C-alpha positions in Angstrom: 14.1 -19.0 207.3 13.8 -18.6 203.6 10.6 -20.7 203.5 9.0 -18.7 206.3 9.9 -15.4 204.5 8.5 -16.7 201.3 5.3 -17.8 203.1 5.0 -14.4 204.6 5.4 -12.6 201.2 2.9 -14.9 199.6 0.4 -14.4 202.4 0.7 -10.6 202.1 0.2 -10.8 198.3 -2.8 -13.0 198.6 -4.3 -10.9 201.3 -3.8 -7.8 199.3 -5.4 -9.3 196.3 -8.5 -10.3 198.2 -9.3 -6.9 199.7 -12.7 -5.3 199.3 -13.1 -3.4 196.0 -12.9 0.4 196.3 -15.6 2.7 195.0 -14.2 5.5 192.9 -16.3 8.6 192.3 -15.3 10.7 189.4 -16.0 14.4 189.4 -16.9 16.0 186.1 -14.8 19.2 185.9 -16.5 20.6 182.8 -19.3 23.1 182.9 -22.2 23.3 180.5 -20.4 25.6 178.0 -17.5 23.2 177.8 -19.7 20.2 177.3 -21.5 22.1 174.5 -18.2 23.0 172.9 -17.0 19.4 173.1 -20.2 18.4 171.5 -19.6 20.8 168.6 -16.2 19.3 168.1 -17.6 15.8 168.0 -20.4 16.8 165.7 -17.9 18.4 163.2 -16.0 15.1 163.2 -19.3 13.2 162.5 -19.2 11.5 165.9 -22.9 12.0 166.5 -23.2 9.6 169.5 -20.5 11.5 171.4 -22.0 14.9 170.3 -25.4 13.8 171.5 -24.0 12.7 174.9 -22.2 16.1 175.4 -25.2 18.2 174.3 -27.4 16.3 176.7 -24.9 16.8 179.5 -24.7 20.5 178.8 -28.5 20.8 178.8 -28.6 19.0 182.2 -26.0 21.3 183.7 -27.8 24.5 182.6 -31.5 24.1 182.5 -32.1 27.6 181.2 -29.7 27.4 178.2 -31.3 26.5 174.9 -28.2 26.3 172.7 -27.2 22.7 173.6 -30.7 21.6 172.8 -30.7 23.3 169.4 -27.3 21.6 168.7 -28.8 18.3 169.8 -31.7 18.9 167.4 -29.1 19.6 164.7 -27.4 16.2 165.4 -30.8 14.5 165.0 -31.5 16.4 161.8 -28.2 15.4 160.3 -29.3 11.8 160.9 -32.8 12.4 159.7 -34.3 11.5 163.1 -37.1 14.0 162.7 -39.2 13.1 165.8 -36.1 13.4 168.1 -35.1 16.7 166.3 -38.6 18.1 166.8 -38.5 17.3 170.5 -35.1 18.9 171.0 -36.1 22.1 169.2 -39.4 22.3 171.1 -37.6 21.9 174.4 -35.1 24.6 173.4 -38.1 26.9 172.7 -39.6 26.0 176.1 -36.4 27.3 177.6 -35.9 30.3 175.4 -39.1 31.1 173.4 -37.4 34.0 171.5 -34.6 31.7 170.1 -34.9 32.4 166.4 -32.5 29.6 165.4 -34.6 27.1 167.3 -37.7 28.4 165.5 -36.0 28.2 162.1 -34.7 24.7 162.7 -38.0 23.5 164.1 -39.6 24.8 160.9 -37.1 22.9 158.7 -37.7 19.7 160.7 -41.4 20.1 160.4 -41.1 20.4 156.6 -39.1 17.3 156.5 -41.5 15.4 158.7 -44.5 16.5 156.5 -46.1 19.1 158.7 -45.9 22.1 156.4 -48.7 24.1 158.0 -46.9 24.3 161.4 -43.6 24.8 159.6 -45.0 28.0 158.0 -46.0 29.3 161.4 -42.5 28.7 162.9 -40.8 29.9 159.7 -42.7 33.2 159.9 -41.8 33.6 163.6 -38.2 33.1 162.8 -38.0 35.7 160.0 -40.0 38.1 162.1 -37.4 37.7 164.9 -34.4 37.9 162.6 -35.5 39.4 159.2 -31.9 39.9 158.0 -31.1 36.2 158.0 -31.3 34.8 154.5 -31.2 31.2 155.8 -34.5 31.8 157.6 -36.1 33.1 154.4 -35.0 30.0 152.6 -36.6 27.8 155.3 -39.8 29.9 155.1 -39.8 29.6 151.3 -39.4 25.8 151.7 -42.3 25.7 154.1 -44.5 27.7 151.8 -43.6 25.5 148.8 -44.4 22.4 150.9 -47.8 23.8 151.7 -48.4 24.6 148.0 -48.3 28.3 148.5 -45.9 28.9 145.7 -46.6 32.6 145.4 -45.6 33.1 149.1 -42.6 30.8 148.5 -41.4 33.1 145.7 -41.9 36.2 147.9 -39.8 34.6 150.7 -37.1 33.6 148.2 -36.9 37.1 146.8 -36.5 38.5 150.3 -33.7 36.0 151.0 -32.0 36.8 147.7 -32.1 40.5 148.5 -29.9 39.8 151.5 -26.9 38.7 149.4 -26.7 35.2 150.7 -23.7 32.9 150.2 -23.5 31.1 146.8 -25.1 27.7 147.8 -27.9 29.4 149.5 -28.4 31.8 146.6 -28.7 28.8 144.3 -31.4 27.3 146.6 -33.3 30.5 146.8 -33.2 31.0 143.0 -34.6 27.5 142.4 -37.5 28.2 144.8 -38.1 31.5 143.0 -38.1 29.8 139.6 -40.5 27.1 140.9 -42.9 29.8 142.1 -42.7 31.6 138.7 -43.6 28.4 136.8 -47.0 28.3 138.4 
């Protein structure tokens, strides 16, 4: 009796272990805003691969929203992946052409990738859209300086300084102004 009971238990265990694998479908409970926020958290920690994944997911879930693409461009900028940054900022502008942050950040990435002429164009658009942002004036001054238009770089730096920027930005703008005055 004991042997037949043991055979029965072993047969049941073996049969259970040989069953067909089950397919499990996971549902993503997060919406695009939550994926973007999660990406911001990862980015602040320096986990750029995870931030990239979350920003891409956020951009997929809301195809009209530019913010996750700007954030994605910022991740690429932090890693000096200029081509990828340019693509992300341009895609953000395709979705939301009036996005001044995307314009400004595109201008910065263009400067870094050696395209000063186009950087000036986007920098000018950014300050036109948001003239009270000293960071945009700094980017425009950098674009002008990169295109050897030091007089215009000085003018942009002065306008940025007039907006009472934070200390670090003030320092950057002053150095651009000094550079333009040396000419």
